[in-house]
C-alpha positions in Angstrom: -29.3 161.1 0.4 -29.9 159.7 -3.1 -32.0 156.7 -3.9 -29.1 154.4 -4.2 -27.8 155.2 -0.7 -31.2 154.7 0.8 -31.5 151.3 -1.0 -28.0 150.2 0.3 -28.8 151.1 3.9 -32.1 149.1 3.7 -30.3 146.2 2.3 -27.6 146.1 5.0 -30.3 146.4 7.7 -32.2 143.5 6.3 -29.0 141.4 6.2 -28.2 142.2 9.8 -31.7 141.3 11.0 -31.7 138.0 9.1 -28.3 137.0 10.5 -27.8 135.5 14.1 -26.0 137.9 16.4 -22.3 137.5 16.4 -22.2 137.3 20.3 -25.2 135.1 20.7 -24.7 132.3 23.4 -24.4 128.7 22.1 -27.5 126.6 22.5 -27.8 125.0 26.0 -27.1 121.2 26.0 -30.2 119.0 26.4 -30.3 117.6 29.9 -30.2 113.8 30.4 -33.7 112.4 29.9 -35.6 111.2 32.8 -36.1 107.4 33.2 -39.2 105.7 34.4 -37.4 102.4 34.7 -39.2 99.1 34.8 -41.4 98.8 37.9 -41.4 95.5 39.8 -44.2 95.0 42.4 -42.7 92.9 45.1 -43.9 91.2 48.3 -40.3 91.5 49.7 -40.2 95.3 50.0 -42.3 97.5 52.4 -41.2 100.8 50.8 -40.2 101.9 47.3 -36.6 101.0 46.2 -34.3 101.3 43.2 -31.9 98.4 42.4 -28.9 98.7 40.2 -25.3 97.5 39.6 -22.7 99.2 41.7 -20.4 99.3 38.6 -23.0 101.5 36.8 -22.9 103.9 39.7 -19.1 104.0 39.7 -19.0 104.6 36.0 -21.7 107.3 36.0 -24.0 105.1 33.8 -27.1 105.8 35.8 -29.6 108.6 34.8 -29.1 111.9 36.5 -32.7 111.7 37.7 -34.7 108.6 38.4 -38.5 109.1 38.4 -41.6 107.1 38.1 -45.3 107.3 39.0 -45.6 107.0 42.8 -41.8 106.9 43.2 -39.8 109.6 44.9 -37.5 111.5 42.6 -33.9 110.3 43.1 -30.9 112.3 41.8 -27.6 110.7 40.9 -25.7 112.9 43.5 -28.0 111.5 46.2 -27.1 107.9 45.1 -23.4 108.8 45.2 -23.7 110.2 48.7 -25.8 107.5 50.2 -23.9 104.6 48.5 -20.4 106.1 49.1 -19.3 103.4 51.5 -20.3 100.6 49.0 -18.7 102.0 45.9 -15.6 99.8 46.2 -17.7 96.6 45.5 -18.0 96.5 41.8 -19.7 93.1 41.4 -22.7 93.7 43.6 -26.3 94.8 43.4 -27.2 97.8 45.4 -30.6 98.8 46.7 -31.4 102.4 47.5 -34.5 103.2 49.6 -35.4 106.9 49.2 -37.8 107.0 52.1 -35.3 105.6 54.5 -32.4 107.3 52.7 -30.5 104.0 53.0 -28.2 102.2 50.6 -27.5 98.5 51.0 -25.8 95.6 49.2 -28.6 93.4 48.1 -26.2 90.4 47.9 -25.5 90.7 51.6 -29.2 91.0 52.5 -30.0 88.0 50.4 -27.5 85.9 52.3 -29.0 86.9 55.6 -32.7 86.6 55.0 -34.9 86.7 58.1 -33.5 89.9 59.6 -36.9 91.5 60.3 -35.5 94.8 61.3 -34.0 95.6 57.9 -35.4 98.9 56.8 -37.8 98.8 53.9 -37.7 95.0 53.6 -40.3 92.3 54.2 -38.3 89.1 54.2 -40.4 86.2 52.9 -39.6 82.8 51.5 -38.9 83.0 47.8 -36.7 86.0 47.7 -34.0 84.0 45.9 -36.3 83.5 42.9 -36.9 87.3 42.7 -33.2 88.0 43.1 -32.5 85.9 40.0 -35.2 87.8 38.1 -33.5 91.1 39.1 -30.1 89.8 38.0 -31.6 88.8 34.6 -33.4 92.1 34.1 -30.4 94.2 35.0 -28.4 92.6 32.2 -30.4 94.7 29.7 -31.7 97.5 32.0 -29.7 100.1 34.0 -32.0 99.9 37.0 -35.2 98.4 38.3 -37.7 100.3 40.4 -39.5 98.2 43.1 -42.8 99.1 44.6 -44.5 97.2 47.5 -47.1 94.8 46.3 -50.5 96.5 46.5 -52.6 94.8 49.2 -55.3 97.4 49.6 -58.0 95.0 48.5 -57.1 92.7 51.3 -58.2 95.3 53.9 -54.9 95.4 55.7 -53.8 98.3 57.8 -51.7 100.8 55.9 -50.7 102.9 59.0 -47.1 103.5 60.1 -47.8 101.8 63.4 -48.6 98.4 62.0 -48.2 95.6 64.4 -46.6 92.5 62.9 -48.1 89.0 63.4 -47.3 86.8 66.3 -46.3 83.3 65.2 -45.8 80.3 67.4 -45.1 76.5 67.1 -47.8 74.8 69.2 -46.8 71.1 68.6 -43.5 69.6 67.5 -41.1 72.5 68.1 -38.2 69.9 68.4 -38.6 66.4 67.0 -36.2 63.6 66.5 -37.4 60.7 64.3 -36.2 58.0 62.0 -36.5 58.2 58.3 -40.1 57.7 57.1 -41.6 58.0 60.5 -44.8 60.0 61.0 -44.4 63.8 61.7 -46.9 66.3 63.1 -46.1 70.0 63.6 -48.7 72.6 64.4 -48.3 76.4 64.0 -50.6 79.3 64.9 -50.5 83.1 64.2 -52.5 86.1 65.3 -52.5 89.7 64.3 -54.2 92.5 66.2 -54.6 95.0 63.4 -54.8 92.9 60.2 -57.7 90.8 59.0 -55.9 88.8 56.3 -52.7 86.9 56.9 -50.6 85.1 54.3 -48.4 82.1 55.0 -45.0 81.1 53.5 -43.3 77.8 54.4 -39.6 77.3 53.9 -36.9 74.9 55.2 -33.2 74.5 55.3 -31.1 71.3 55.8 -28.1 71.3 58.2 -28.0 75.1 58.1 -27.7 75.3 54.3 -29.6 77.1 51.6 -33.2 77.9 52.5 -35.8 76.6 50.1 -39.5 77.3 49.5 -42.1 74.8 50.6 -41.6 71.8 52.8 -39.2 68.8 52.8 -40.2 65.8 50.7 -42.9 63.7 52.4 -44.5 66.6 54.4 -47.6 68.5 53.4 -49.3 71.6 54.9 -52.9 72.4 55.8 -53.8 76.0 56.8 -57.1 77.4 58.1 -57.6 81.2 58.2 -60.0 83.3 60.1 -60.2 87.1 60.8 -56.7 87.9 62.1 -55.8 84.3 62.9 -54.1 81.4 61.1 -53.7 77.8 62.1 -51.4 75.5 60.1 -50.4 71.9 60.4 -47.5 70.0 58.8 -48.0 66.3 58.6 -46.6 63.3 56.7 -43.6 61.1 56.8 -40.1 62.2 57.7 -37.8 62.8 54.8 -35.5 59.9 53.6 -32.5 62.2 53.7 -31.2 62.4 57.2 -30.1 65.6 58.9 -31.3 68.6 60.8 -34.3 70.4 59.3 -35.3 74.0 60.2 -39.0 74.2 59.1 -40.1 77.8 59.1 -43.6 79.3 58.8 -43.5 83.0 58.0 -46.7 85.0 58.3 -47.2 88.4 56.6 -49.9 91.0 57.0 -48.8 93.0 53.9 -46.6 95.4 55.7 -44.5 93.3 58.1 -43.9 89.7 58.8 -42.8 87.3 61.6 -41.8 83.6 61.6 -41.4 80.6 63.9 -39.3 77.5 63.3 -39.7 73.9 64.2 -36.6 71.8 64.3 -36.8 68.2 62.9 -33.9 65.8 63.3 -34.0 62.8 61.0 -31.7 60.1 62.1 -29.7 58.0 59.7 -30.2 54.2 59.6 -28.6 52.2 62.4 -25.6 50.1 61.6 -24.2 47.1 63.6 -20.6 47.0 64.6 -19.2 44.3 66.9 -22.7 43.5 68.0 -23.6 47.0 69.0 -26.0 49.4 67.3 -24.7 52.8 66.3 -25.3 55.7 63.9 -22.7 56.2 61.1 
């Protein structure tokens, strides 16, 4: 073989080595990136949760894998499976609890606060405020990861067999008064396995929307000891007449219980044909 032929063979070999193989597989697509989400530490949840719009689940707008520090990895097919029965409700917020493997409509839970057996939830006064925050955040974020509020510094029990507090109304469980009259209600709470208890007052008027705090004219005074709590509500009856459900909810960091006092504030008397009556 002459020199020219040898040069030509070397040239062809170099070109073949420098070129990609004709039958090479196309590059694999890059998988959807993981998302850490924005973590919310909440007193209303007893286990990790992820909250999102149902419409984003229906339209496959959620990440294929949801993952964050201390949060169980959740795959989109898991969400589809667990939330299947709720997919028809486009305008609702859904909450998925990986530990309980439960999917619920947060809107429904919000309207029925106080159901203490709801998995993964610690219902406390003030959830409506947090619900509005979630709505606002989800306008710009696909999901929000929720973690229980860290209460390790409080020395509460973190075991699965936690016993919830026992809450009672000791004085004034059912009162009927006129507007502006003195009111005294006494509550107490005990917990066998938690040293630190936290109190939340709320009230509703005539079975309506529950609000944080106490009705106008009433104030609270609470004294705490190891595993015990004593609270008094005193002051003047509200000027707005009606039936008040005044609730004290006590939490130990992992579960909560409540007791209600019922205060009926009478309207002013009117006179009709010489007789006194209520309007």
